[in-house]
C-alpha positions as CSV (number, residue, x, y, z in Angstrom):
1,M,-3.8,138.5,-27.0
2,G,-2.4,137.9,-23.0
3,A,-0.2,136.9,-22.0
4,G,-1.4,134.4,-20.1
5,Q,-3.1,133.7,-23.3
6,I,0.4,133.6,-25.5
7,W,2.7,131.8,-22.7
8,L,0.1,128.6,-22.6
9,P,1.0,127.7,-26.3
10,C,4.4,128.4,-25.4
11,I,4.1,125.5,-22.4
12,H,2.3,123.4,-25.1
13,G,4.9,123.8,-27.6
14,S,7.8,123.3,-25.3
15,G,6.2,119.8,-24.3
16,L,6.2,118.8,-27.5
17,M,9.8,119.9,-28.0
18,L,11.2,117.9,-24.9
19,R,8.8,115.3,-26.5
20,F,10.5,115.3,-29.4
21,T,13.9,115.4,-28.0
22,A,12.8,112.8,-26.0
23,W,12.0,110.2,-28.9
24,I,15.6,111.0,-30.7
25,R,17.2,110.6,-27.7
26,R,15.6,106.8,-27.3
27,F,15.6,106.3,-30.9
28,L,18.9,108.2,-32.3
29,I,22.5,106.8,-31.7
30,A,24.7,110.0,-31.4
31,R,27.1,109.0,-33.2
32,D,30.2,111.1,-34.6
33,G,28.5,111.4,-38.2
34,V,24.6,111.7,-36.6
35,R,25.3,114.5,-33.9
36,Y,25.2,117.6,-36.8
37,V,21.8,116.3,-37.6
38,I,20.7,116.9,-34.6
39,P,20.8,120.8,-34.7
40,P,19.8,121.1,-38.3
41,A,16.5,119.4,-37.3
42,C,16.3,120.8,-34.0
43,V,16.2,124.8,-35.1
44,G,14.3,123.9,-38.7
45,A,11.6,122.4,-36.2
46,A,11.8,125.5,-33.9
47,F,11.9,127.8,-37.0
48,L,8.7,125.3,-38.3
49,I,7.2,126.6,-34.9
50,V,7.8,129.7,-34.9
51,S,6.6,130.6,-38.6
52,V,3.5,129.3,-36.9
53,L,3.4,131.3,-33.9
54,Q,3.7,134.0,-36.3
55,H,1.4,133.1,-38.7
56,F,-0.8,133.6,-35.6
57,S,0.7,136.9,-34.4
58,V,2.6,135.3,-31.4
59,R,5.9,136.7,-30.7
60,D,6.8,136.0,-27.1
61,P,8.1,132.2,-26.9
62,V,9.9,132.5,-29.7
63,I,13.3,133.0,-27.4
64,L,12.4,130.2,-25.6
65,I,11.5,127.9,-28.6
66,Y,15.1,128.4,-30.1
67,L,16.8,128.2,-26.7
68,T,14.8,124.6,-26.6
69,A,16.3,123.5,-29.7
70,I,20.0,124.9,-28.7
71,A,19.3,123.5,-25.5
72,V,18.3,119.9,-27.2
73,S,21.4,120.1,-29.6
74,F,23.9,120.6,-26.1
75,W,22.4,117.7,-24.9
76,Y,22.8,115.7,-27.3
77,G,25.2,116.8,-29.8
78,Q,27.3,118.5,-26.9
79,R,29.7,121.5,-27.7
80,G,30.4,121.4,-31.8
81,P,27.0,120.8,-32.9
82,G,25.4,123.2,-29.6
83,L,27.5,126.2,-31.4
84,L,25.9,125.2,-34.4
85,A,22.1,125.1,-32.9
86,F,23.3,128.4,-31.3
87,L,24.3,130.1,-34.7
88,L,21.1,128.7,-36.9
89,S,19.0,129.7,-34.2
90,T,20.4,133.5,-33.7
91,V,20.3,134.0,-37.8
92,C,16.4,132.4,-37.7
93,L,15.3,134.7,-34.5
94,F,16.6,137.5,-36.3
95,S,14.9,136.4,-39.1
96,N,11.7,136.2,-37.4
97,F,12.4,139.9,-35.4
98,L,12.7,141.6,-38.8
99,E,9.9,140.1,-40.5
100,F,8.3,141.4,-37.5
101,E,9.4,144.7,-37.2
102,H,11.1,145.5,-40.3
103,S,14.2,147.2,-39.0
104,W,17.4,146.5,-37.3
105,V,17.3,149.8,-34.9
106,R,14.1,148.2,-33.6
107,I,15.2,145.7,-33.0
108,V,18.1,146.4,-31.0
109,F,16.4,149.5,-29.0
110,Y,12.9,147.1,-28.6
111,D,14.5,143.8,-28.5
112,A,17.8,144.1,-26.5
113,P,17.3,143.1,-23.0
114,T,15.4,139.9,-24.5
115,L,18.4,139.3,-26.7
116,C,20.6,139.8,-23.8
117,L,18.4,137.0,-21.7
118,Y,18.8,135.3,-25.0
119,F,22.2,135.2,-25.1
120,V,22.7,134.6,-21.2
121,F,20.8,131.7,-21.8
122,A,22.5,130.5,-24.5
123,W,26.1,130.1,-23.0
124,W,24.5,128.9,-19.6
125,V,22.5,126.2,-21.3
126,Q,25.5,125.8,-23.4
127,A,28.0,125.4,-19.8
128,F,25.2,123.1,-18.3
129,A,25.6,120.9,-21.2
130,E,29.5,121.1,-21.2
131,S,29.4,120.1,-17.3
132,R,26.8,117.5,-17.7
133,H,29.1,115.6,-20.5
134,Q,32.3,116.0,-18.4
135,L,30.2,114.4,-15.3
136,E,28.8,111.7,-17.8
137,T,32.3,111.3,-19.0
138,I,33.8,110.8,-15.4
139,L,31.0,109.0,-14.3
140,R,31.3,106.7,-17.3
141,R,35.3,106.2,-16.7
142,N,34.1,105.5,-12.8
143,G,32.0,102.7,-13.9
144,Q,34.3,101.3,-16.2
145,E,36.5,101.1,-13.5
146,L,34.0,100.2,-10.4
147,E,33.1,97.1,-12.9
148,R,36.5,96.1,-13.7
149,S,37.4,96.4,-10.2
150,V,33.7,94.4,-9.5
151,Q,35.0,91.5,-12.1
152,T,38.2,91.5,-10.4
153,R,36.7,91.4,-6.8
154,T,34.3,88.7,-8.2
155,R,37.0,86.7,-9.7
156,E,38.9,86.7,-6.6
157,L,35.9,85.8,-4.2
158,T,35.3,83.0,-7.2
159,R,38.6,81.5,-6.2
160,I,38.6,82.0,-2.5
161,N,35.4,80.4,-2.0
162,T,36.6,77.4,-4.8
163,E,39.7,77.1,-2.4
164,Y,37.7,77.7,0.8
165,K,35.0,75.2,-0.6
166,T,37.7,72.3,-1.8
167,I,39.5,72.6,2.0
168,L,35.9,72.1,3.3
169,D,35.1,69.2,1.3
170,A,38.9,67.9,1.9
171,A,38.7,68.3,6.0
172,P,38.8,64.5,7.7
173,F,36.3,66.2,9.7
174,G,32.8,67.9,10.1
175,I,32.8,71.5,9.5
176,A,28.9,72.8,10.0
177,L,27.9,76.7,9.9
178,F,24.9,76.4,12.4
179,G,22.2,79.6,12.5
180,L,19.8,79.8,15.6
181,D,17.7,77.2,16.6
182,R,20.6,74.7,15.3
183,I,19.6,75.2,11.9
184,V,22.3,74.0,9.4
185,E,23.2,76.5,6.7
186,R,25.6,75.0,5.4
187,C,28.1,71.8,6.0
188,N,31.2,69.6,4.2
189,P,30.2,66.4,3.1
190,E,32.4,64.5,5.7
191,Y,30.1,65.4,8.1
192,E,26.8,64.7,6.0
193,K,28.7,61.4,5.9
194,M,29.6,61.4,9.8
195,I,25.4,61.4,10.5
196,G,24.2,59.5,7.8
197,Y,22.5,61.8,5.5
198,G,23.1,62.8,1.5
199,P,24.2,65.8,-0.1
200,G,22.2,69.1,1.0
201,E,19.7,66.9,2.8
202,L,20.5,69.0,6.2
203,L,20.1,72.0,5.0
204,G,17.2,74.1,6.7
205,M,17.4,71.2,9.5
206,S,17.9,71.4,13.0
207,A,21.1,69.4,13.5
208,P,20.4,66.3,15.2
209,L,21.2,65.9,18.9
210,P,20.2,63.3,21.6
211,K,18.2,64.7,24.0
212,E,20.0,64.9,26.8
213,E,22.6,67.6,24.8
214,R,19.9,69.5,24.2
215,D,20.6,71.9,27.4
216,A,24.3,71.7,26.8
217,W,24.0,72.7,23.1
218,R,22.2,76.3,24.7
219,R,24.5,76.9,27.4
220,Q,27.5,76.3,25.0
221,E,25.7,79.1,23.0
222,D,25.4,81.6,26.2
223,V,29.3,81.1,26.6
224,L,30.1,81.9,22.7
225,R,27.3,85.2,23.0
226,S,29.5,86.2,26.2
227,G,32.5,86.7,24.1
228,Q,34.1,83.2,24.4
229,R,36.2,82.6,20.9
230,V,36.0,79.0,20.9
231,V,34.0,76.7,22.9
232,E,35.5,72.9,22.8
233,H,32.8,70.1,24.1
234,E,33.4,66.0,24.2
235,A,29.3,64.5,23.6
236,L,27.5,62.5,22.3
237,R,26.1,62.6,18.7
238,V,23.4,60.9,17.1
239,R,23.6,59.5,13.3
240,R,20.2,59.0,11.2
241,D,19.5,55.1,11.8
242,G,19.7,56.1,15.5
243,T,22.6,55.0,16.8
244,Q,25.1,57.4,18.9
245,F,28.7,57.8,18.8
246,S,31.0,59.9,20.5
247,A,32.6,63.1,18.7
248,T,35.1,65.7,20.0
249,I,33.6,69.7,18.9
250,W,34.9,73.2,19.0
251,M,32.5,76.0,18.3
252,T,33.6,79.3,17.1
253,P,30.7,82.2,16.9
254,L,29.5,83.9,13.9
255,Q,28.3,87.3,13.7
256,D,26.8,89.8,11.9
257,G,27.6,93.3,10.8
258,L,26.6,95.1,14.1
259,G,28.2,92.5,16.0
260,H,25.1,90.5,17.4
261,Y,25.1,86.7,17.8
262,R,23.6,84.9,14.5
263,G,25.0,81.3,14.9
264,L,28.1,79.4,15.3
265,V,30.8,77.2,13.2
266,G,31.1,73.7,14.7
267,F,33.9,71.2,13.9
268,I,33.2,67.9,14.3
269,L,35.5,65.1,14.7
270,D,34.5,61.3,15.4
271,N,36.4,59.6,18.3
272,T,34.8,56.1,17.2
273,E,38.1,55.2,15.3
274,R,40.1,57.1,18.2
275,N,38.5,55.6,21.2
276,A,38.9,52.0,19.4
277,R,43.0,52.9,18.6
278,E,43.0,54.0,22.2
279,A,41.4,51.0,23.7
280,D,43.5,48.8,21.7
281,R,46.7,50.5,22.8
282,Q,46.0,50.6,26.2
283,M,44.9,46.9,25.6
284,L,48.7,46.4,24.4
285,T,50.0,48.3,26.7
286,A,48.8,46.4,29.7
287,L,49.3,43.0,27.7
288,V,53.2,44.3,27.7
289,E,53.7,45.8,30.7
290,H,52.1,42.3,32.6
291,S,53.5,40.3,30.0
292,P,55.9,37.5,32.3
293,D,58.8,37.8,29.8
294,L,61.1,40.9,29.3
295,V,59.9,43.1,26.8
296,A,62.3,46.3,25.7
297,V,62.6,48.8,23.0
298,T,66.0,50.2,22.2
299,D,67.8,52.8,19.5
300,E,69.6,51.7,17.2
301,T,72.5,51.6,19.3
302,G,71.0,49.6,21.8
303,R,70.4,51.8,24.4
304,L,66.9,51.3,26.3
305,T,63.9,53.2,25.5
306,F,61.3,51.2,27.2
307,I,61.4,48.1,29.2
308,N,58.6,46.3,31.2
309,T,58.1,45.5,34.9
310,A,59.1,42.0,34.2
311,G,62.1,43.2,32.0
312,R,63.1,45.4,35.2
313,R,62.9,43.0,37.9
314,L,64.9,40.7,35.2
315,L,67.5,43.4,35.0
316,G,67.4,44.3,38.2
317,L,66.3,48.1,37.6
318,S,64.5,50.3,39.9
319,S,61.7,53.1,38.5
320,G,64.2,55.7,38.8
321,D,66.8,54.5,36.8
322,E,67.6,56.3,33.4
323,L,66.7,53.6,30.9
324,S,69.0,55.6,28.4
325,H,71.9,54.7,30.1
326,I,71.7,51.5,30.0
327,D,73.0,49.1,27.5
328,L,70.8,46.0,26.7
329,P,73.0,43.9,24.0
330,E,76.4,44.8,26.7
331,Q,73.6,43.5,29.5
332,F,72.9,40.1,27.9
333,G,76.4,39.7,26.3
334,H,77.8,39.1,29.9
335,E,80.7,36.0,28.4
336,G,82.6,38.8,26.9
337,E,82.8,41.9,24.0
338,S,82.8,39.5,21.6
339,S,78.5,38.1,22.5
340,T,77.5,41.7,22.8
341,R,79.6,42.7,19.2
342,A,77.8,39.1,17.6
343,I,74.2,40.0,19.2
344,L,74.4,43.6,17.7
345,L,75.2,42.2,14.0
346,Q,72.6,40.0,14.3
347,C,70.5,42.9,15.0
348,E,71.9,45.1,12.8
349,Q,70.8,42.0,9.9
350,G,67.1,42.7,10.8
351,H,66.8,39.8,13.2
352,L,67.5,37.9,16.4
353,H,66.7,34.9,17.9
354,V,69.2,33.1,19.5
355,E,69.1,31.3,22.9
356,M,71.7,32.5,25.7
357,I,72.6,32.0,29.4
358,Y,72.2,35.8,31.3
359,K,73.7,36.1,35.2
360,S,71.1,37.8,36.8
361,A,72.0,40.7,39.2
362,V,69.2,40.1,41.2
363,T,69.8,36.2,42.0
364,G,72.9,35.9,41.2
365,R,71.8,32.8,39.1
366,A,72.6,31.5,35.6
367,I,69.4,32.0,33.3
368,H,68.9,29.9,30.5
369,L,66.7,32.9,27.8
370,H,65.5,32.5,24.4
371,C,65.8,36.2,23.4
372,T,64.4,37.5,20.0
373,S,64.4,41.2,18.3
374,F,63.0,42.8,15.3
375,T,63.4,46.1,14.0
376,I,60.2,48.3,14.3
377,P,59.1,49.7,11.1
378,S,59.6,53.6,11.2
379,A,56.1,55.2,11.1
380,K,57.5,58.4,9.4
381,P,60.5,58.7,6.5
382,G,63.5,60.1,8.5
383,D,62.8,58.7,12.0
384,R,65.4,56.8,13.7
385,I,65.7,53.2,14.2
386,L,64.4,51.4,16.8
387,R,64.5,47.5,17.9
388,A,62.4,45.5,19.8
389,F,63.6,43.2,22.5
390,V,61.7,39.7,23.8
391,A,63.5,37.7,26.2
392,Q,61.8,34.3,27.8
393,D,63.2,32.7,30.8
394,I,63.4,28.6,29.6
395,S,65.1,27.3,32.6
396,E,62.2,25.2,33.0
397,R,61.7,24.5,29.7
398,K,65.7,23.4,29.1
399,D,65.3,22.1,33.0
400,A,62.6,19.8,31.7
401,E,64.7,18.7,28.2
402,A,67.9,17.7,30.8
403,K,65.3,15.7,32.8
404,L,63.6,14.5,30.1
405,T,66.8,13.3,28.4
406,E,67.8,11.4,31.7
407,S,64.7,9.5,31.3
408,L,64.6,8.7,27.7
409,E,68.0,6.9,28.8
410,D,66.5,5.2,32.0
411,N,63.3,4.2,29.7
412,R,66.2,2.7,27.1
413,R,67.5,1.1,30.0
414,L,64.3,-0.1,31.3
415,L,63.0,-1.7,27.9
416,D,66.4,-3.8,27.5
417,E,65.8,-5.1,30.9
418,N,62.0,-5.4,29.5
419,R,63.7,-7.4,26.5
420,T,65.3,-9.8,29.0
421,L,62.2,-10.3,31.2
422,Q,60.4,-11.0,28.3
423,E,62.2,-13.5,27.1
424,K,61.8,-15.0,30.4
425,L,58.7,-14.8,30.1
426,Q,57.8,-16.4,27.1
427,H,59.6,-19.1,28.6
428,E,57.3,-19.5,31.3
429,N,54.3,-18.8,29.6
430,I,53.5,-22.2,28.9
431,S,53.5,-23.6,32.6
432,L,51.5,-20.4,33.4
433,Q,48.6,-21.5,31.0
434,E,48.7,-24.7,31.6
435,R,47.9,-23.7,35.6
436,N,45.1,-20.9,34.1
437,L,43.8,-23.7,33.0
438,A,43.9,-25.8,36.2
439,L,42.8,-22.7,38.1
440,Q,39.8,-22.0,36.0
441,T,38.6,-25.3,36.1
442,E,38.8,-25.3,40.0
443,I,37.0,-22.0,39.9
444,A,34.6,-23.7,38.3
445,D,33.5,-26.0,40.7
446,I,33.8,-23.9,43.3
447,Q,31.3,-21.6,41.8
448,R,29.1,-24.4,41.1
449,A,29.5,-24.9,44.5
450,R,28.6,-21.2,45.8
451,F,25.7,-21.3,43.0
452,E,24.3,-25.1,43.1
453,K,20.7,-24.2,42.4
454,I,21.9,-22.5,39.3
455,V,23.1,-24.8,36.2
456,G,24.7,-23.8,33.6
457,E,28.0,-22.8,32.5
458,S,27.8,-20.3,29.3
459,P,30.1,-17.2,29.3
460,A,26.9,-15.0,29.6
461,L,25.6,-16.9,32.9
462,R,29.2,-16.6,33.7
463,R,29.2,-12.9,34.0
464,T,26.1,-12.7,35.8
465,L,27.2,-14.8,38.7
466,S,30.6,-13.0,38.5
467,K,28.3,-9.9,39.5
468,V,26.8,-12.0,41.9
469,E,30.3,-12.4,43.6
470,Q,31.2,-8.6,43.6
471,V,28.0,-7.2,44.9
472,A,27.2,-10.1,46.9
473,S,29.1,-9.4,50.3
474,T,27.8,-5.6,50.1
475,D,24.8,-4.5,51.6
476,V,23.7,-2.0,48.2
477,T,20.4,-2.2,46.4
478,V,20.2,-4.4,43.5
479,L,18.4,-4.2,40.4
480,I,17.8,-7.2,38.4
481,T,16.7,-7.2,34.9
482,G,15.8,-9.8,32.5
483,E,13.0,-11.5,30.6
484,T,10.3,-13.7,32.2
485,G,11.6,-16.6,33.2
486,T,15.5,-16.1,33.3
487,G,15.5,-16.9,36.9
488,K,16.1,-13.7,38.4
489,E,15.0,-14.6,41.9
490,L,17.7,-17.7,41.8
491,I,19.7,-14.7,40.9
492,A,18.8,-12.7,44.3
493,Q,18.7,-15.8,46.6
494,A,22.7,-16.5,44.9
495,I,23.2,-12.6,46.2
496,H,21.8,-13.3,49.7
497,E,23.2,-16.8,50.2
498,N,26.8,-15.3,49.6
499,S,25.8,-12.5,51.4
500,K,27.1,-11.5,55.4
501,R,23.2,-11.4,55.4
502,A,23.1,-15.6,54.8
503,Q,22.2,-16.5,58.3
504,M,19.3,-13.9,58.9
505,P,16.0,-14.7,56.6
506,F,15.2,-14.4,53.0
507,R,11.4,-13.0,52.5
508,A,10.6,-12.7,48.5
509,I,6.9,-10.9,47.4
510,N,5.5,-10.7,44.2
511,C,4.5,-6.5,43.9
512,A,2.1,-7.4,41.2
513,A,-0.5,-10.3,43.2
514,F,-1.4,-8.0,45.0
515,P,-4.0,-5.0,44.6
516,A,-3.0,-1.5,45.7
517,T,-4.8,-1.3,48.8
518,L,-3.2,-4.3,50.3
519,M,0.2,-3.6,49.1
520,A,1.1,-1.0,51.8
521,S,0.1,-3.2,54.6
522,E,2.1,-6.2,52.8
523,L,5.4,-4.4,52.6
524,F,5.3,-2.7,56.0
525,G,2.2,-4.6,58.1
526,H,-0.2,-2.5,60.0
527,E,-2.1,-2.4,63.2
528,R,-5.6,-3.3,64.7
529,G,-8.1,-1.6,63.7
530,A,-5.6,0.8,60.8
531,F,-8.6,-0.2,58.3
532,T,-12.1,-2.3,58.0
533,G,-11.1,-5.9,58.6
534,A,-7.6,-5.3,60.5
535,D,-9.3,-7.1,63.6
536,R,-5.6,-7.2,64.5
537,Q,-2.0,-6.4,64.5
538,R,0.2,-7.5,61.6
539,L,3.5,-7.7,60.7
540,G,5.0,-6.5,57.1
541,Q,7.4,-7.9,55.0
542,F,10.0,-5.5,56.3
543,E,10.1,-6.5,60.1
544,L,9.9,-10.1,58.8
545,A,13.0,-9.5,56.8
546,S,14.5,-7.6,59.8
547,G,18.7,-8.4,59.6
548,G,18.4,-10.1,56.4
549,T,17.2,-9.9,52.6
550,L,14.0,-8.3,51.4
551,F,13.4,-9.6,47.4
552,L,10.5,-7.5,46.1
553,D,9.7,-9.1,42.2
554,E,7.9,-6.9,39.6
555,I,8.9,-4.0,40.8
556,G,7.7,-1.9,37.8
557,E,3.9,-3.1,38.9
558,L,4.6,-1.0,42.4
559,P,1.8,1.8,42.9
560,L,3.0,5.0,43.1
561,E,1.7,5.9,46.8
562,T,3.7,2.6,47.8
563,Q,6.7,3.7,45.9
564,A,6.8,7.0,47.6
565,M,6.3,4.9,51.0
566,L,9.2,2.8,49.3
567,L,11.7,5.6,48.8
568,R,11.4,6.7,52.2
569,V,12.3,3.9,53.5
570,L,15.1,3.5,51.2
571,E,16.3,7.1,52.2
572,E,15.7,6.8,55.9
573,H,16.1,3.1,56.9
574,T,12.8,3.6,58.9
575,F,8.9,3.0,59.0
576,E,5.4,3.0,60.5
577,R,3.2,0.3,60.6
578,L,-0.4,1.5,59.0
579,G,-2.2,3.3,61.3
580,G,1.0,3.2,63.7
581,T,2.9,6.4,65.0
582,K,6.2,4.2,66.3
583,P,8.4,3.9,63.6
584,I,10.4,1.3,63.2
585,R,14.3,1.2,62.4
586,S,14.5,-1.2,59.1
587,D,17.5,-3.2,58.4
588,V,16.7,-4.8,55.5
589,R,18.8,-5.5,52.1
590,I,16.9,-4.7,49.2
591,I,17.0,-6.8,45.7
592,V,14.0,-6.1,43.0
593,A,13.8,-7.4,40.1
594,T,11.3,-6.5,37.2
595,N,11.4,-7.7,33.5
596,R,9.6,-4.5,32.3
597,D,11.7,-1.4,30.9
598,L,11.5,1.1,33.5
599,H,12.4,4.0,31.6
600,T,9.7,3.6,30.0
601,G,7.3,3.7,32.9
602,M,9.2,6.4,34.4
603,Q,8.7,8.6,30.8
604,K,4.6,8.0,31.1
605,G,4.9,8.8,34.7
606,E,4.3,4.8,35.9
607,F,7.4,5.1,38.0
608,R,9.1,7.6,40.2
609,R,12.7,8.9,38.8
610,D,13.9,9.3,42.5
611,L,13.2,5.6,42.8
612,F,14.8,4.1,40.2
613,F,17.8,6.3,40.8
614,R,17.8,4.8,44.9
615,L,17.2,1.0,43.7
616,S,19.8,0.8,40.9
617,G,22.7,1.2,42.8
618,F,23.7,-2.1,41.3
619,P,22.4,-3.4,38.1
620,I,22.5,-7.1,37.0
621,E,21.1,-8.2,33.9
622,V,20.3,-11.9,34.0
623,P,20.8,-13.4,30.1
624,A,17.8,-14.5,28.2
625,L,18.0,-18.3,27.7
626,R,18.3,-17.9,23.5
627,E,21.6,-16.1,24.5
628,R,22.7,-19.2,26.8
629,K,22.0,-22.1,24.1
630,G,24.6,-23.9,25.7
631,D,23.0,-24.2,29.1
632,I,19.8,-26.2,27.0
633,P,21.0,-29.6,27.7
634,H,22.7,-29.1,31.6
635,L,19.3,-27.7,32.0
636,V,17.0,-30.3,30.2
637,Q,18.8,-33.0,32.3
638,H,18.8,-31.4,35.7
639,F,15.1,-31.3,35.3
640,V,14.6,-34.8,33.9
641,E,16.0,-36.0,37.0
642,V,14.1,-33.7,39.0
643,S,11.0,-34.0,37.3
644,A,11.3,-38.1,37.1
645,A,12.0,-38.2,40.6
646,R,8.8,-36.5,41.6
647,H,6.6,-37.9,39.3
648,G,7.8,-41.5,39.9
649,K,9.2,-42.1,36.1
650,R,12.7,-43.8,35.2
651,I,14.2,-41.5,32.0
652,R,17.4,-42.3,30.8
653,N,17.8,-41.4,27.9
654,I,16.9,-38.2,25.5
655,E,15.9,-38.5,21.8
656,K,18.4,-36.7,19.6
657,R,15.3,-35.0,17.3
658,A,13.9,-34.1,20.4
659,M,17.1,-31.9,21.6
660,E,17.3,-30.6,18.2
661,M,13.8,-29.5,18.5
662,L,14.5,-27.9,21.8
663,L,18.6,-26.6,21.0
664,A,16.3,-24.7,17.9
665,Y,13.3,-23.1,19.7
666,S,13.3,-19.3,21.0
667,W,12.4,-19.9,24.0
668,P,10.5,-16.8,25.3
669,G,9.6,-18.0,28.4
670,N,12.5,-19.1,29.2
671,I,13.7,-21.6,31.6
672,R,10.0,-21.1,33.4
673,E,9.0,-22.6,30.0
674,L,11.6,-25.6,29.7
675,R,11.1,-26.7,33.3
676,N,7.1,-27.0,32.0
677,V,7.7,-28.4,28.8
678,I,10.0,-31.3,30.2
679,D,8.1,-32.0,33.1
680,T,4.9,-32.1,31.1
681,S,7.3,-34.4,28.6
682,V,8.3,-36.4,31.1
683,I,4.5,-36.8,32.3
684,I,3.8,-37.6,28.8
685,S,7.3,-40.3,28.0
686,P,5.8,-43.9,27.6
687,G,9.6,-45.2,28.4
688,E,12.2,-44.7,29.1
689,D,13.5,-42.1,26.5
690,L,12.5,-38.6,26.4
691,V,9.6,-37.7,24.4
692,I,8.9,-33.7,23.4
693,D,5.5,-33.0,22.0
694,E,5.5,-30.4,19.3
695,E,2.4,-29.1,20.0
696,L,3.5,-27.9,23.8
697,L,6.2,-25.7,21.6
698,F,3.2,-22.8,20.9
699,G,1.9,-24.7,18.4
700,V,4.7,-24.9,15.5
701,E,4.7,-28.2,13.9
702,S,8.0,-29.1,12.4
703,S,6.6,-30.8,9.8
704,T,4.8,-27.7,8.3
705,E,6.8,-26.3,5.6
706,P,7.4,-22.8,5.1
707,G,5.9,-22.6,1.6
708,T,3.2,-24.5,2.1
709,G,-0.3,-23.8,2.9
710,T,-2.9,-20.8,1.9
711,L,-2.4,-17.4,2.9
712,K,-5.1,-17.2,5.4
713,E,-3.8,-20.6,7.2
714,K,-0.1,-18.8,7.0
715,M,-1.9,-15.6,8.6
716,D,-3.4,-17.8,11.2
717,Q,-0.4,-19.1,12.2
718,Y,1.2,-16.1,12.2
719,E,-1.4,-14.5,14.5
720,R,-1.4,-17.7,16.8
721,S,2.3,-17.3,17.6
722,L,1.7,-13.7,18.5
723,I,-0.4,-14.1,21.0
724,E,0.8,-17.2,22.6
725,H,4.3,-15.7,22.8
726,A,1.7,-12.7,25.0
727,L,0.4,-15.1,27.1
728,A,3.8,-16.6,27.5
729,E,5.2,-13.3,29.0
730,S,1.9,-12.3,31.0
731,R,2.1,-15.4,32.3
732,G,-1.5,-16.2,31.0
733,R,-3.5,-13.3,31.7
734,V,-5.6,-11.8,29.0
735,A,-6.9,-8.2,31.0
736,G,-4.9,-5.7,32.8
737,A,-2.0,-3.3,32.8
738,S,0.4,-6.5,32.1
739,G,-1.6,-8.7,30.4
740,A,-1.8,-10.1,26.7
741,A,-4.1,-7.8,25.4
742,A,-2.4,-4.6,26.6
743,F,1.2,-6.5,25.3
744,L,-0.8,-6.8,21.8
745,G,-2.3,-3.3,21.8
746,L,-5.9,-5.0,21.6
747,P,-9.1,-4.6,23.8
748,P,-9.5,-8.0,26.4
749,S,-12.9,-9.0,24.5
750,T,-11.5,-8.4,21.0
751,L,-8.0,-10.8,22.0
752,S,-10.8,-13.5,24.2
753,A,-12.4,-13.6,20.7
754,R,-9.4,-14.7,18.7
755,M,-8.3,-17.0,21.4
756,Q,-11.7,-18.7,21.1
757,A,-11.4,-18.7,17.0
758,L,-8.1,-20.2,16.7
759,K,-8.4,-22.7,20.0
760,I,-5.7,-21.2,22.2
761,D,-6.1,-22.7,25.6
762,V,-4.9,-20.1,28.5
763,L,-4.8,-22.5,31.1
764,K,-1.6,-24.1,29.1
765,F,-0.2,-21.0,30.0
766,K,-1.5,-20.0,33.0
767,A,0.5,-23.5,34.4
768,L,3.4,-22.6,32.6
769,S,4.0,-19.4,35.0
770,D,3.1,-22.2,37.8
């Protein structure tokens, strides 16, 4: 059998042996009791393999197989089992050789080199295994020491990391670690809270910055890359909700193991509260510095540490004086040492609230001061005690109090004198009252003489006539208001007749009597050819009333275009005739009257506001007849006399029932209606007694009781009274802006139909207006 053929089974056998030892290494635990099982097992396995090979006459790999068994024993069993495996392998080897050679001599001479190699390799395997076990022991010991060192270092790093995390979490300012491109790698809770994010939400995000701060960030990173260790920067930062706040940022660079820049650590301090405190401090400093009172701070001995400008001025100090050399209580205690001790004692008790007299070192005059002192709380334990002093100059108040005291004395003296005078006046009061009654009677007689056309003595009429007296002597424009028929024109005449224009013309014009196209011509006149039909020049009312008074009745009916022309005359006192170019000077006093509500007209755009304010220079309200019923008997007597003389009749008496009926009536047409009723009654009275026809009082029958009649009759009666009242207000006019239909809110045709159904004669109301 060739050598190659013999070597292949040996290699194959060695491979099996290595696999077997590996299986033993994997599944057996080399304990002290088990380690000695390995050599017999390995050698036995080698013997079996060798016996099998000898059976097939294979001899060469025998030593290798036993060396393999010795190596496995040394490797896994260490020194003792290895030596045992060597002895057993040597015995088995010799037994195998004797079985081949049958002679020790042949074994010694023939197999000596092989056996020498066997013993050399066995020694080398033992030495290698011993070195390997020593190395394993060293490595195991080093591994254990390394593990203990790693555990100790891990515990130390864990402790340090916990301490650092506690410090970071407890820091009152924001701390963040930023990587490249401003990526937040780590931050403390204060930074998250500062910019409005929750725990962990910022990690991996770019640091939120205002757009204008991003270039500044890049410049600061360039500074840190250049080698600077700390960069301080004050800028704006943005919160999650978009609001910005001022912050102070300190930056320090981060470097990797090679010294390359890999980011930075930022320390961020929110300046919002600090800026607010600084603003408050500056405000308080300004208030104290500009206070007109002395404000000062001293130590516990009374030495000055601070004083404001007013205090320096009061004490006569200059800006260069050393404050610590000045004793403030001594300055205030100029009256003596006892006064200084009293001030210090009150200060030591924690308060000072006293008024004193201080002699100014600048002016030398005595100043009354109200001084208050209190202890300033210490900011830290052990700080020195400071006291604040506030001194206010109350000299003016003291002077005022002295003057007030003198005034009170004077008042008390005057009260005594007044009491004496009151007693004297009480004695004279009776005679003065008697004289007052006589003067009132005399004044009434004078008023009757001055206003002889106006009949009545009621308080309401007296108030109106008093206003006429007040305004008559002036040239101010007068606005007379009141219901229809109250005698507004008589009031205007009274104003004219008692004015300085009494000898000049009094012209009256009814603005509702002219169409809008002719109203301007009536007021201002026109030139020949000014419009169709103007065949000659005509003077207007303003020229006819020159130097006198022009009374414009029903001013509320004046057209808007004419209102503008009238306003110009009132403002510029000039006008032009229609078709003329020459301005004419106006010297006319204007008195206007209306029974309409001009405020409503202004709201509807029917009357100009500016004209209203020009006309209402002096308003006079003429009372309605129902407000001066005390004047009805006088008016009835006056109208009876006038009407009887005109109609050639003689009326001596007025029936009592007739007078009661006249007093009970509401008189919607006022004095005009009363005059027409009296005139008609005089005509129909058969004898010398005045008889009042009840039908004249708007068809109201005195015999009709409220509870009688059907519903239709009552409704017709109520409707009749409403229509007749509207006709009286409109003076018998049915249609138009000031007609009864507009007053009742009905179409004119509907009102005419109802008047015809109720048999209401409109001519009667037109006669009343005449």
